[in-house]
Every structure is written in structure tokens, then in C-alpha cells.
MIZAFI-194483 format. One record per residue (C-alpha): x, y, z; residue number from 1. Coordinates in Angstrom, 1 decimal. Layout:
<nodes>
<<X,Y,Z>,NUM>,
...
</nodes>
This chain:
<nodes>
<<3.8,-31.2,6.9>,1>,
<<4.5,-28.3,9.3>,2>,
<<1.3,-26.5,11.2>,3>,
<<1.1,-23.1,8.9>,4>,
<<1.3,-25.4,5.8>,5>,
<<-1.4,-27.7,7.0>,6>,
<<-3.7,-24.6,8.2>,7>,
<<-3.0,-23.7,4.6>,8>,
<<-4.1,-26.6,2.9>,9>,
<<-7.0,-27.1,5.0>,10>,
<<-8.5,-23.6,4.4>,11>,
<<-8.1,-23.8,0.8>,12>,
<<-9.7,-27.1,0.4>,13>,
<<-12.8,-26.6,2.4>,14>,
<<-12.6,-23.0,0.0>,15>,
<<-12.9,-25.5,-3.0>,16>,
<<-15.5,-27.7,-1.4>,17>,
<<-17.6,-25.2,-0.4>,18>,
<<-17.3,-23.4,-4.2>,19>,
<<-18.3,-26.8,-5.7>,20>,
<<-21.4,-27.1,-3.6>,21>,
<<-22.4,-23.3,-4.2>,22>,
<<-21.9,-24.3,-8.2>,23>,
<<-23.5,-27.5,-7.9>,24>,
<<-26.0,-28.0,-5.2>,25>,
<<-28.8,-26.2,-6.4>,26>,
<<-29.2,-24.4,-3.0>,27>,
<<-29.5,-20.7,-2.0>,28>,
<<-29.4,-18.3,0.6>,29>,
<<-29.8,-19.7,3.8>,30>,
<<-30.5,-23.5,2.9>,31>,
<<-26.7,-23.1,0.8>,32>,
<<-25.0,-21.5,3.7>,33>,
<<-26.1,-24.6,5.9>,34>,
<<-25.0,-26.9,3.6>,35>,
<<-21.6,-25.6,3.1>,36>,
<<-21.3,-25.0,6.9>,37>,
<<-22.0,-28.9,7.6>,38>,
<<-19.9,-30.2,4.4>,39>,
<<-17.0,-27.9,5.2>,40>,
<<-16.7,-28.2,8.8>,41>,
<<-17.0,-32.2,8.1>,42>,
<<-13.8,-31.8,5.8>,43>,
<<-12.0,-29.7,8.4>,44>,
<<-12.8,-32.4,11.4>,45>,
<<-11.7,-35.3,9.5>,46>,
<<-9.1,-34.0,8.4>,47>,
<<-7.3,-32.6,11.9>,48>,
<<-8.3,-35.8,13.1>,49>,
<<-5.9,-37.8,10.6>,50>,
<<-3.2,-35.2,10.5>,51>,
<<-3.3,-34.2,14.2>,52>,
<<-5.3,-36.9,16.2>,53>,
<<-3.4,-35.7,19.4>,54>,
<<-4.6,-32.0,19.2>,55>,
<<-7.9,-30.7,20.6>,56>,
<<-10.3,-28.8,18.3>,57>,
<<-12.6,-25.7,18.8>,58>,
<<-15.2,-25.2,15.9>,59>,
<<-18.4,-23.1,15.4>,60>,
<<-20.1,-26.0,14.0>,61>,
<<-19.5,-28.8,16.3>,62>,
<<-20.4,-29.3,20.0>,63>,
<<-17.4,-27.6,22.2>,64>,
<<-15.3,-30.3,24.2>,65>,
<<-14.4,-28.9,27.0>,66>,
<<-11.2,-30.8,27.5>,67>,
<<-9.4,-28.5,24.9>,68>,
<<-9.1,-26.1,27.9>,69>,
<<-6.5,-28.7,29.3>,70>,
<<-4.9,-29.5,25.8>,71>,
<<-1.9,-28.1,25.0>,72>,
<<-2.5,-27.3,20.8>,73>,
<<-6.0,-26.7,20.2>,74>,
<<-7.2,-25.9,16.4>,75>,
<<-9.5,-23.0,16.1>,76>,
<<-12.0,-23.2,12.9>,77>,
<<-14.7,-21.5,11.2>,78>,
<<-16.0,-23.7,8.4>,79>,
<<-17.8,-20.8,6.7>,80>,
<<-16.9,-17.3,7.7>,81>,
<<-19.8,-15.1,6.2>,82>,
<<-22.5,-17.4,5.8>,83>,
<<-24.9,-14.9,4.7>,84>,
<<-22.6,-13.9,1.9>,85>,
<<-21.6,-17.2,1.0>,86>,
<<-25.1,-18.0,0.3>,87>,
<<-25.8,-14.9,-1.8>,88>,
<<-24.9,-14.5,-5.5>,89>,
<<-21.7,-12.6,-6.8>,90>,
<<-20.4,-12.1,-2.9>,91>,
<<-16.6,-12.4,-2.4>,92>,
<<-16.5,-11.6,1.2>,93>,
<<-16.9,-14.8,2.7>,94>,
<<-14.0,-17.0,4.0>,95>,
<<-12.3,-20.2,5.8>,96>,
<<-10.7,-19.8,8.9>,97>,
<<-8.4,-22.6,10.7>,98>,
<<-5.8,-21.4,13.0>,99>,
<<-3.5,-23.4,15.8>,100>,
<<-3.4,-22.0,19.5>,101>,
<<-0.4,-23.1,21.7>,102>,
<<-0.6,-23.3,25.5>,103>,
<<3.2,-22.1,25.4>,104>,
<<4.2,-18.8,26.7>,105>,
<<0.9,-18.5,28.2>,106>,
<<-0.9,-18.9,25.2>,107>,
<<-0.6,-17.5,21.8>,108>,
<<-1.5,-18.5,18.1>,109>,
<<1.2,-20.4,16.3>,110>,
<<-0.3,-20.9,13.0>,111>,
<<-3.3,-19.5,10.8>,112>,
<<-4.7,-19.2,7.5>,113>,
<<-7.7,-17.5,6.1>,114>,
<<-8.9,-18.5,2.7>,115>,
<<-10.6,-16.3,0.1>,116>,
<<-12.2,-19.1,-2.2>,117>,
<<-14.1,-16.6,-4.6>,118>,
<<-11.0,-14.9,-5.2>,119>,
<<-9.1,-18.3,-5.1>,120>,
<<-6.4,-17.0,-2.6>,121>,
<<-5.5,-18.4,0.8>,122>,
<<-3.2,-16.0,3.1>,123>,
<<-1.1,-17.7,5.6>,124>,
<<0.7,-16.1,8.8>,125>,
<<3.9,-15.5,7.0>,126>,
<<5.9,-12.3,7.0>,127>,
<<5.8,-12.2,3.0>,128>,
<<4.9,-9.0,1.6>,129>,
<<1.4,-8.7,-0.1>,130>,
<<1.0,-6.1,-2.9>,131>,
<<-1.7,-3.9,-2.4>,132>,
<<-4.7,-5.1,-4.2>,133>,
<<-8.5,-4.8,-5.3>,134>,
<<-11.1,-7.3,-5.5>,135>,
<<-12.6,-7.5,-1.9>,136>,
<<-14.2,-3.9,-1.5>,137>,
<<-17.1,-3.3,-3.9>,138>,
<<-15.0,0.1,-5.2>,139>,
<<-11.3,0.4,-5.5>,140>,
<<-9.2,2.1,-2.9>,141>,
<<-8.9,6.1,-3.0>,142>,
<<-6.4,8.4,-1.3>,143>,
<<-8.2,8.5,1.6>,144>,
<<-8.1,5.6,4.8>,145>,
<<-10.4,3.1,4.5>,146>,
<<-12.4,1.9,7.9>,147>,
<<-14.0,-1.4,7.0>,148>,
<<-17.0,-2.3,9.3>,149>,
<<-19.6,-5.0,9.5>,150>,
<<-22.4,-4.4,7.1>,151>,
<<-25.1,-5.6,9.8>,152>,
<<-23.8,-4.6,12.8>,153>,
<<-21.5,-1.7,12.4>,154>,
<<-20.3,-0.5,15.6>,155>,
<<-21.8,3.0,16.9>,156>,
<<-18.1,4.4,16.5>,157>,
<<-17.5,3.5,12.9>,158>,
<<-17.5,6.9,11.8>,159>,
<<-15.8,8.6,14.5>,160>,
<<-13.2,6.2,13.8>,161>,
<<-12.9,7.2,10.3>,162>,
<<-13.1,11.0,11.4>,163>,
<<-9.9,10.4,13.5>,164>,
<<-7.8,8.9,10.7>,165>,
<<-9.4,11.1,8.1>,166>,
<<-10.8,8.5,6.4>,167>,
<<-14.0,7.0,5.0>,168>,
<<-16.0,4.0,6.1>,169>,
<<-17.1,0.9,4.3>,170>,
<<-19.3,-2.0,5.1>,171>,
<<-18.1,-5.6,4.5>,172>,
<<-19.1,-9.1,5.1>,173>,
<<-17.1,-11.8,7.0>,174>,
<<-15.0,-10.6,9.5>,175>,
<<-12.1,-12.8,7.6>,176>,
<<-12.8,-10.7,4.7>,177>,
<<-12.6,-7.8,6.7>,178>,
<<-9.4,-8.2,8.1>,179>,
<<-8.0,-9.8,5.0>,180>,
<<-9.0,-6.3,3.4>,181>,
<<-6.3,-4.6,5.5>,182>,
<<-3.8,-7.3,4.9>,183>,
<<-4.5,-6.5,0.7>,184>,
<<-4.0,-2.9,1.5>,185>,
<<-7.7,-2.7,0.5>,186>,
<<-8.6,-0.9,3.7>,187>,
<<-6.6,0.8,7.0>,188>,
<<-8.5,-0.8,9.6>,189>,
<<-11.1,-3.0,10.6>,190>,
<<-13.4,-2.1,14.2>,191>,
<<-16.0,-4.4,15.7>,192>,
<<-17.7,-4.3,18.5>,193>,
<<-20.7,-6.1,19.7>,194>,
<<-20.4,-10.0,19.3>,195>,
<<-18.2,-12.6,17.8>,196>,
<<-16.2,-15.5,19.0>,197>,
<<-12.9,-16.6,18.9>,198>,
<<-13.5,-19.0,15.8>,199>,
<<-14.5,-15.6,14.1>,200>,
<<-10.9,-13.6,14.7>,201>,
<<-8.7,-16.4,15.4>,202>,
<<-7.1,-17.1,12.0>,203>,
<<-7.5,-13.6,10.7>,204>,
<<-5.4,-12.3,13.6>,205>,
<<-2.5,-14.9,13.3>,206>,
<<-2.2,-13.9,9.6>,207>,
<<-2.7,-9.8,10.6>,208>,
<<-0.1,-10.1,12.8>,209>,
<<2.4,-12.0,10.8>,210>,
<<2.2,-9.1,8.1>,211>,
<<2.9,-6.7,10.6>,212>,
<<-0.6,-5.1,11.6>,213>,
<<-1.6,-4.1,15.2>,214>,
<<-4.4,-6.6,16.6>,215>,
<<-6.1,-6.6,19.6>,216>,
<<-9.7,-5.4,21.7>,217>,
<<-11.4,-2.2,21.7>,218>,
<<-10.1,-0.9,25.0>,219>,
<<-6.1,-1.8,23.5>,220>,
<<-6.2,-5.3,25.6>,221>,
<<-4.7,-8.1,24.3>,222>,
<<-6.8,-10.8,22.5>,223>,
<<-6.9,-14.2,24.3>,224>,
<<-7.9,-17.6,22.9>,225>,
<<-8.9,-20.9,24.3>,226>,
<<-11.2,-19.7,27.1>,227>,
<<-14.1,-21.6,28.5>,228>,
<<-16.2,-18.7,27.4>,229>,
<<-15.7,-18.4,23.8>,230>,
<<-17.4,-15.3,23.4>,231>,
<<-14.8,-12.6,22.1>,232>,
<<-17.3,-9.5,21.0>,233>,
<<-15.0,-7.0,19.6>,234>,
<<-11.9,-6.4,17.5>,235>,
<<-9.1,-3.8,16.3>,236>,
<<-7.0,-4.5,13.1>,237>,
<<-5.2,-1.9,11.7>,238>,
<<-1.9,-0.3,10.3>,239>,
<<0.3,0.3,13.5>,240>,
<<0.6,3.7,13.0>,241>,
<<-3.2,4.6,13.1>,242>,
<<-3.5,2.6,16.4>,243>,
<<-3.2,5.2,18.7>,244>,
<<-6.2,7.8,17.2>,245>,
<<-8.3,4.4,16.8>,246>,
<<-7.8,3.1,20.1>,247>,
<<-8.4,6.8,21.7>,248>,
<<-11.9,6.7,20.1>,249>,
<<-12.9,2.7,20.2>,250>,
<<-11.9,2.8,24.2>,251>,
<<-14.1,5.5,25.2>,252>,
<<-17.1,4.3,23.2>,253>,
</nodes>
């Protein structure tokens, strides 16, 4: 199985497990989130050890083995992205992230998958077109461009970015869900500042870039992965034609 197929299979399998836990455990809220994180991480770590024993792994839910800094290939995973939303009834805006980083060419993402288990779909980093579709956002997209932001930590420049592209702001959970809202055509840009880590954005960025979207930091610089410090606090994913107007706002913040 090639890396892309494996990323997609693992994200999907973890998503199925999480749906089962949600349906049968009797847990809710934070307790459900903790159980989902633990068991999804166990599945991903076990499968990666079986399928790619020579690769390193960086997971939100496992101790950071710094030997990854000298590894040729590093899987970057988030077993449940949007744990709060996963623990809440009726939410579809949570995800599973599986990405693969390679040291080749100075370091780059070479595979990625984002599962949206509640919508029964997994997106991978291929170049196949995606028909615009609703289902993640709380309301169908209208004529105005839409900027998705964190519901719990919206950046101060949320409205200025929307104003710059003549659009509107929509809050949503999970970095993966927000990124896939842009991939799916439910939004035109996703902007974030104020705290993320490599596992929050690696898989969404791999998928979004493959679909032709612009991805970078709020100052316009590239996103860099498999660093000693995994803190990667800000992110922009948008339609390429909107990049200049968005970065003009976010880089001045």
C-alpha cells in the first residue's frame, strides 16, 4: 500500500472507531473526548508500527520522541482534531489527521489525509476535483465569500479579513474541519492565529495544497514541519486569488 492510501485508510479506520465509541460507550463531553483521543491514538500508533516500522511518528497524544528530528520520514497525526466538538451531540466539525513528512528537498509533506467521520468522508492529497458541497457549515454558503475561524479563539483580524474580500465570518470547530470547508467549497478562506501545533495543520495543509489552495503563515511565510518545537501557531488556507488581500491584513496584525 502506498503512503497516500495508507494515510487515507488509517484516518478512516480511526474515524470508524471514534464513531463506535461515541455510539456505544455511554460517555459524553470531556470524558468522551479523552476516551476517543486515547483509543484513536492507540490504533494509529499500532498500525503505523506494523505498516511503517522504520518511520518516526509525532502524535498529539504520545510523548515526543526527539529521534524524529534525524529521521528521513515522520508521520504527523492528530487522533481527534476538535475533541470538544467530538464530545458534543450533533457536531460534524471534528476530524482525524494523518500526514507524512519527508526530509527530502529540505523537508516537505508528501502524503496526507483528513477524515470527517460524522460525514463519512475522507479527503486525501490527490488532485481530483471536489464538487462544492454543504454539510460542515451550519448554513449553506451564499453568494458572499466566507472566512471560517475558530469558534473558541477567533483571531482579532477575522472581520478585517472578511471585509478585505467582501465576505462574511463563520465560526467552526476543528482545524481539519475548517480547512476541509475550504476544500469542499463551503468557505473561501480559513484564518487562524493564537495557538496550534504541527499536528493541527499538517494533514489539512497536505490535502489543501493538493487541491490547489494557498497555504502558509499569516506573514506569508511557508509552514515548516518536523521541528524541535512543534508549536506552529498561525495558519492561512485560501483560494489562491484571495491570497494577496488576506495576507495584507494578517501580516499587519
